[in-house]
TIKOL-846747 format. One record per residue: x, y, z of N, C-alpha, C in turn; chain. Coordinates in steps of 0.1 Angstrom, whole numbers, plus 5000, padded with zeros to 4 digits. Layout:
BEGIN
{nx: X | ny: Y | nz: Z | cax: X | cay: Y | caz: Z | cx: X | cy: Y | cz: Z | kette: A}
...
END
This chain:
BEGIN
{nx: 5062 | ny: 4763 | nz: 5139 | cax: 5069 | cay: 4771 | caz: 5130 | cx: 5065 | cy: 4789 | cz: 5129 | kette: A}
{nx: 5055 | ny: 4791 | nz: 5129 | cax: 5053 | cay: 4805 | caz: 5130 | cx: 5049 | cy: 4811 | cz: 5142 | kette: A}
{nx: 5056 | ny: 4804 | nz: 5154 | cax: 5045 | cay: 4806 | caz: 5165 | cx: 5051 | cy: 4825 | cz: 5174 | kette: A}
{nx: 5063 | ny: 4823 | nz: 5160 | cax: 5074 | cay: 4835 | caz: 5168 | cx: 5059 | cy: 4847 | cz: 5160 | kette: A}
{nx: 5054 | ny: 4844 | nz: 5154 | cax: 5046 | cay: 4859 | caz: 5154 | cx: 5028 | cy: 4860 | cz: 5159 | kette: A}
{nx: 5027 | ny: 4868 | nz: 5157 | cax: 5016 | cay: 4870 | caz: 5165 | cx: 5008 | cy: 4871 | cz: 5158 | kette: A}
{nx: 5000 | ny: 4859 | nz: 5153 | cax: 4988 | cay: 4862 | caz: 5143 | cx: 4974 | cy: 4860 | cz: 5148 | kette: A}
{nx: 4968 | ny: 4878 | nz: 5149 | cax: 4955 | cay: 4874 | caz: 5152 | cx: 4947 | cy: 4882 | cz: 5144 | kette: A}
{nx: 4933 | ny: 4879 | nz: 5139 | cax: 4929 | cay: 4883 | caz: 5128 | cx: 4932 | cy: 4898 | cz: 5117 | kette: A}
{nx: 4937 | ny: 4908 | nz: 5125 | cax: 4938 | cay: 4920 | caz: 5120 | cx: 4948 | cy: 4915 | cz: 5111 | kette: A}
{nx: 4962 | ny: 4909 | nz: 5119 | cax: 4972 | cay: 4909 | caz: 5118 | cx: 4970 | cy: 4905 | cz: 5098 | kette: A}
{nx: 4964 | ny: 4887 | nz: 5099 | cax: 4963 | cay: 4881 | caz: 5093 | cx: 4956 | cy: 4888 | cz: 5076 | kette: A}
{nx: 4944 | ny: 4900 | nz: 5086 | cax: 4939 | cay: 4905 | caz: 5073 | cx: 4952 | cy: 4911 | cz: 5067 | kette: A}
{nx: 4956 | ny: 4920 | nz: 5065 | cax: 4969 | cay: 4932 | caz: 5067 | cx: 4973 | cy: 4923 | cz: 5057 | kette: A}
{nx: 4977 | ny: 4909 | nz: 5062 | cax: 4985 | cay: 4900 | caz: 5051 | cx: 4983 | cy: 4892 | cz: 5040 | kette: A}
{nx: 4973 | ny: 4886 | nz: 5042 | cax: 4959 | cay: 4887 | caz: 5028 | cx: 4959 | cy: 4898 | cz: 5024 | kette: A}
{nx: 4957 | ny: 4909 | nz: 5022 | cax: 4954 | cay: 4922 | caz: 5022 | cx: 4970 | cy: 4919 | cz: 5010 | kette: A}
{nx: 4976 | ny: 4918 | nz: 5020 | cax: 4989 | cay: 4924 | caz: 5008 | cx: 4989 | cy: 4916 | cz: 5000 | kette: A}
{nx: 4985 | ny: 4905 | nz: 5002 | cax: 4987 | cay: 4895 | caz: 4993 | cx: 4982 | cy: 4894 | cz: 4981 | kette: A}
{nx: 4966 | ny: 4900 | nz: 4979 | cax: 4958 | cay: 4900 | caz: 4970 | cx: 4965 | cy: 4913 | cz: 4962 | kette: A}
{nx: 4968 | ny: 4920 | nz: 4967 | cax: 4970 | cay: 4935 | caz: 4960 | cx: 4989 | cy: 4929 | cz: 4948 | kette: A}
{nx: 4995 | ny: 4923 | nz: 4955 | cax: 5004 | cay: 4913 | caz: 4950 | cx: 5001 | cy: 4909 | cz: 4931 | kette: A}
{nx: 4989 | ny: 4898 | nz: 4940 | cax: 4983 | cay: 4882 | caz: 4930 | cx: 4979 | cy: 4896 | cz: 4921 | kette: A}
{nx: 4970 | ny: 4905 | nz: 4922 | cax: 4964 | cay: 4914 | caz: 4919 | cx: 4968 | cy: 4916 | cz: 4903 | kette: A}
{nx: 4978 | ny: 4924 | nz: 4910 | cax: 4993 | cay: 4936 | caz: 4906 | cx: 4997 | cy: 4921 | cz: 4889 | kette: A}
{nx: 5002 | ny: 4917 | nz: 4893 | cax: 5014 | cay: 4903 | caz: 4887 | cx: 4996 | cy: 4900 | cz: 4873 | kette: A}
{nx: 4992 | ny: 4895 | nz: 4879 | cax: 4978 | cay: 4891 | caz: 4865 | cx: 4980 | cy: 4909 | cz: 4857 | kette: A}
{nx: 4975 | ny: 4916 | nz: 4863 | cax: 4975 | cay: 4930 | caz: 4856 | cx: 4984 | cy: 4929 | cz: 4849 | kette: A}
{nx: 4998 | ny: 4937 | nz: 4852 | cax: 5011 | cay: 4931 | caz: 4842 | cx: 5012 | cy: 4925 | cz: 4831 | kette: A}
{nx: 5009 | ny: 4909 | nz: 4839 | cax: 5010 | cay: 4903 | caz: 4826 | cx: 5000 | cy: 4902 | cz: 4814 | kette: A}
{nx: 4989 | ny: 4902 | nz: 4816 | cax: 4976 | cay: 4910 | caz: 4811 | cx: 4977 | cy: 4920 | cz: 4805 | kette: A}
{nx: 4986 | ny: 4932 | nz: 4809 | cax: 4987 | cay: 4946 | caz: 4799 | cx: 4994 | cy: 4949 | cz: 4807 | kette: A}
{nx: 5009 | ny: 4951 | nz: 4802 | cax: 5021 | cay: 4952 | caz: 4805 | cx: 5020 | cy: 4968 | cz: 4804 | kette: A}
{nx: 5030 | ny: 4972 | nz: 4815 | cax: 5028 | cay: 4991 | caz: 4814 | cx: 5037 | cy: 4995 | cz: 4810 | kette: A}
{nx: 5040 | ny: 5005 | nz: 4808 | cax: 5050 | cay: 5013 | caz: 4802 | cx: 5056 | cy: 5027 | cz: 4818 | kette: A}
{nx: 5065 | ny: 5027 | nz: 4818 | cax: 5072 | cay: 5041 | caz: 4823 | cx: 5058 | cy: 5055 | cz: 4823 | kette: A}
{nx: 5053 | ny: 5061 | nz: 4831 | cax: 5053 | cay: 5076 | caz: 4831 | cx: 5056 | cy: 5082 | cz: 4833 | kette: A}
{nx: 5054 | ny: 5096 | nz: 4839 | cax: 5052 | cay: 5112 | caz: 4846 | cx: 5038 | cy: 5115 | cz: 4849 | kette: A}
{nx: 5033 | ny: 5110 | nz: 4866 | cax: 5026 | cay: 5121 | caz: 4864 | cx: 5027 | cy: 5131 | cz: 4879 | kette: A}
{nx: 5022 | ny: 5130 | nz: 4893 | cax: 5024 | cay: 5140 | caz: 4899 | cx: 5039 | cy: 5139 | cz: 4905 | kette: A}
{nx: 5047 | ny: 5126 | nz: 4905 | cax: 5056 | cay: 5128 | caz: 4913 | cx: 5067 | cy: 5128 | cz: 4905 | kette: A}
{nx: 5079 | ny: 5133 | nz: 4912 | cax: 5091 | cay: 5143 | caz: 4897 | cx: 5102 | cy: 5130 | cz: 4898 | kette: A}
{nx: 5096 | ny: 5120 | nz: 4895 | cax: 5103 | cay: 5104 | caz: 4884 | cx: 5090 | cy: 5107 | cz: 4875 | kette: A}
{nx: 5095 | ny: 5093 | nz: 4864 | cax: 5088 | cay: 5089 | caz: 4862 | cx: 5086 | cy: 5072 | cz: 4868 | kette: A}
{nx: 5073 | ny: 5065 | nz: 4864 | cax: 5072 | cay: 5053 | caz: 4878 | cx: 5065 | cy: 5047 | cz: 4872 | kette: A}
{nx: 5064 | ny: 5034 | nz: 4870 | cax: 5058 | cay: 5020 | caz: 4864 | cx: 5046 | cy: 5016 | cz: 4874 | kette: A}
{nx: 5033 | ny: 5011 | nz: 4869 | cax: 5028 | cay: 5006 | caz: 4885 | cx: 5029 | cy: 5001 | cz: 4897 | kette: A}
{nx: 5035 | ny: 4989 | nz: 4894 | cax: 5047 | cay: 4986 | caz: 4904 | cx: 5057 | cy: 4991 | cz: 4914 | kette: A}
{nx: 5061 | ny: 5007 | nz: 4909 | cax: 5065 | cay: 5018 | caz: 4912 | cx: 5058 | cy: 5021 | cz: 4921 | kette: A}
{nx: 5050 | ny: 5026 | nz: 4914 | cax: 5038 | cay: 5038 | caz: 4925 | cx: 5034 | cy: 5020 | cz: 4940 | kette: A}
{nx: 5031 | ny: 5015 | nz: 4934 | cax: 5021 | cay: 5004 | caz: 4943 | cx: 5034 | cy: 5005 | cz: 4954 | kette: A}
{nx: 5046 | ny: 5001 | nz: 4952 | cax: 5059 | cay: 5001 | caz: 4963 | cx: 5057 | cy: 5013 | cz: 4972 | kette: A}
{nx: 5057 | ny: 5025 | nz: 4964 | cax: 5055 | cay: 5040 | caz: 4964 | cx: 5043 | cy: 5041 | cz: 4976 | kette: A}
{nx: 5034 | ny: 5037 | nz: 4972 | cax: 5021 | cay: 5039 | caz: 4985 | cx: 5027 | cy: 5031 | cz: 4992 | kette: A}
{nx: 5020 | ny: 5015 | nz: 4994 | cax: 5026 | cay: 5010 | caz: 5008 | cx: 5038 | cy: 5013 | cz: 5018 | kette: A}
{nx: 5045 | ny: 5020 | nz: 5014 | cax: 5058 | cay: 5027 | caz: 5020 | cx: 5050 | cy: 5040 | cz: 5030 | kette: A}
{nx: 5046 | ny: 5045 | nz: 5020 | cax: 5043 | cay: 5060 | caz: 5023 | cx: 5029 | cy: 5056 | cz: 5034 | kette: A}
{nx: 5022 | ny: 5043 | nz: 5030 | cax: 5010 | cay: 5042 | caz: 5041 | cx: 5014 | cy: 5037 | cz: 5051 | kette: A}
{nx: 5025 | ny: 5024 | nz: 5053 | cax: 5035 | cay: 5023 | caz: 5069 | cx: 5041 | cy: 5033 | cz: 5076 | kette: A}
{nx: 5044 | ny: 5046 | nz: 5069 | cax: 5046 | cay: 5052 | caz: 5076 | cx: 5043 | cy: 5064 | cz: 5082 | kette: A}
{nx: 5030 | ny: 5067 | nz: 5073 | cax: 5017 | cay: 5073 | caz: 5079 | cx: 5009 | cy: 5067 | cz: 5090 | kette: A}
{nx: 5007 | ny: 5053 | nz: 5090 | cax: 4999 | cay: 5047 | caz: 5105 | cx: 5009 | cy: 5048 | cz: 5110 | kette: A}
{nx: 5027 | ny: 5049 | nz: 5109 | cax: 5036 | cay: 5048 | caz: 5124 | cx: 5030 | cy: 5057 | cz: 5127 | kette: A}
{nx: 5026 | ny: 5073 | nz: 5121 | cax: 5030 | cay: 5087 | caz: 5128 | cx: 5015 | cy: 5088 | cz: 5132 | kette: A}
{nx: 5003 | ny: 5081 | nz: 5126 | cax: 4991 | cay: 5081 | caz: 5139 | cx: 4990 | cy: 5075 | cz: 5152 | kette: A}
{nx: 5004 | ny: 5061 | nz: 5148 | cax: 5005 | cay: 5056 | caz: 5161 | cx: 5015 | cy: 5062 | cz: 5170 | kette: A}
{nx: 5024 | ny: 5068 | nz: 5169 | cax: 5036 | cay: 5069 | caz: 5175 | cx: 5029 | cy: 5086 | cz: 5178 | kette: A}
{nx: 5021 | ny: 5094 | nz: 5177 | cax: 5024 | cay: 5106 | caz: 5177 | cx: 5003 | cy: 5116 | cz: 5181 | kette: A}
{nx: 4995 | ny: 5106 | nz: 5177 | cax: 4985 | cay: 5110 | caz: 5182 | cx: 4974 | cy: 5096 | cz: 5188 | kette: A}
{nx: 4963 | ny: 5104 | nz: 5192 | cax: 4951 | cay: 5097 | caz: 5200 | cx: 4944 | cy: 5094 | cz: 5191 | kette: A}
{nx: 4950 | ny: 5098 | nz: 5177 | cax: 4934 | cay: 5095 | caz: 5172 | cx: 4935 | cy: 5078 | cz: 5168 | kette: A}
{nx: 4925 | ny: 5072 | nz: 5161 | cax: 4915 | cay: 5064 | caz: 5159 | cx: 4927 | cy: 5058 | cz: 5146 | kette: A}
{nx: 4936 | ny: 5044 | nz: 5145 | cax: 4943 | cay: 5038 | caz: 5135 | cx: 4933 | cy: 5034 | cz: 5122 | kette: A}
{nx: 4916 | ny: 5033 | nz: 5127 | cax: 4915 | cay: 5039 | caz: 5111 | cx: 4908 | cy: 5046 | cz: 5104 | kette: A}
{nx: 4917 | ny: 5062 | nz: 5109 | cax: 4913 | cay: 5076 | caz: 5104 | cx: 4928 | cy: 5072 | cz: 5092 | kette: A}
{nx: 4937 | ny: 5066 | nz: 5100 | cax: 4952 | cay: 5064 | caz: 5085 | cx: 4948 | cy: 5056 | cz: 5082 | kette: A}
{nx: 4939 | ny: 5045 | nz: 5084 | cax: 4938 | cay: 5036 | caz: 5075 | cx: 4931 | cy: 5039 | cz: 5059 | kette: A}
{nx: 4919 | ny: 5051 | nz: 5062 | cax: 4906 | cay: 5060 | caz: 5049 | cx: 4923 | cy: 5063 | cz: 5046 | kette: A}
{nx: 4928 | ny: 5068 | nz: 5052 | cax: 4938 | cay: 5083 | caz: 5049 | cx: 4948 | cy: 5073 | cz: 5035 | kette: A}
{nx: 4952 | ny: 5061 | nz: 5043 | cax: 4963 | cay: 5050 | caz: 5037 | cx: 4953 | cy: 5046 | cz: 5023 | kette: A}
{nx: 4945 | ny: 5041 | nz: 5021 | cax: 4939 | cay: 5038 | caz: 5015 | cx: 4935 | cy: 5051 | cz: 5001 | kette: A}
{nx: 4926 | ny: 5060 | nz: 5008 | cax: 4929 | cay: 5071 | caz: 4999 | cx: 4940 | cy: 5074 | cz: 4993 | kette: A}
{nx: 4955 | ny: 5077 | nz: 4999 | cax: 4963 | cay: 5076 | caz: 4998 | cx: 4971 | cy: 5074 | cz: 4983 | kette: A}
{nx: 4966 | ny: 5058 | nz: 4983 | cax: 4974 | cay: 5043 | caz: 4973 | cx: 4966 | cy: 5050 | cz: 4963 | kette: A}
{nx: 4954 | ny: 5046 | nz: 4962 | cax: 4941 | cay: 5051 | caz: 4954 | cx: 4946 | cy: 5067 | cz: 4942 | kette: A}
{nx: 4950 | ny: 5073 | nz: 4949 | cax: 4953 | cay: 5090 | caz: 4944 | cx: 4963 | cy: 5087 | cz: 4936 | kette: A}
{nx: 4981 | ny: 5075 | nz: 4943 | cax: 4989 | cay: 5072 | caz: 4940 | cx: 4987 | cy: 5066 | cz: 4930 | kette: A}
{nx: 4983 | ny: 5051 | nz: 4928 | cax: 4981 | cay: 5051 | caz: 4916 | cx: 4978 | cy: 5057 | cz: 4906 | kette: A}
{nx: 4966 | ny: 5062 | nz: 4911 | cax: 4952 | cay: 5069 | caz: 4893 | cx: 4964 | cy: 5081 | cz: 4884 | kette: A}
{nx: 4967 | ny: 5089 | nz: 4897 | cax: 4975 | cay: 5102 | caz: 4890 | cx: 4991 | cy: 5107 | cz: 4890 | kette: A}
{nx: 4999 | ny: 5095 | nz: 4898 | cax: 5014 | cay: 5096 | caz: 4904 | cx: 5017 | cy: 5091 | cz: 4894 | kette: A}
END
């Protein structure tokens, strides 16, 4: 049924982490509803908006590392995690 996907351990970890992040953010939103706020981004955003922007930019960052450099993707992962943390906190 899902044989079309190359289910390696890194792929499974990736999707499991994304699912866990969405679950935690859903519970956090139910427990503590958020309001829009303005950080360093040029628009007012909610936690969900900042998470979406962070995940999207992290995907582009990882694709850039993959396509344009010979550097390890672990570096791209570390930069992506730091970027999402900064964006969620101050974005």
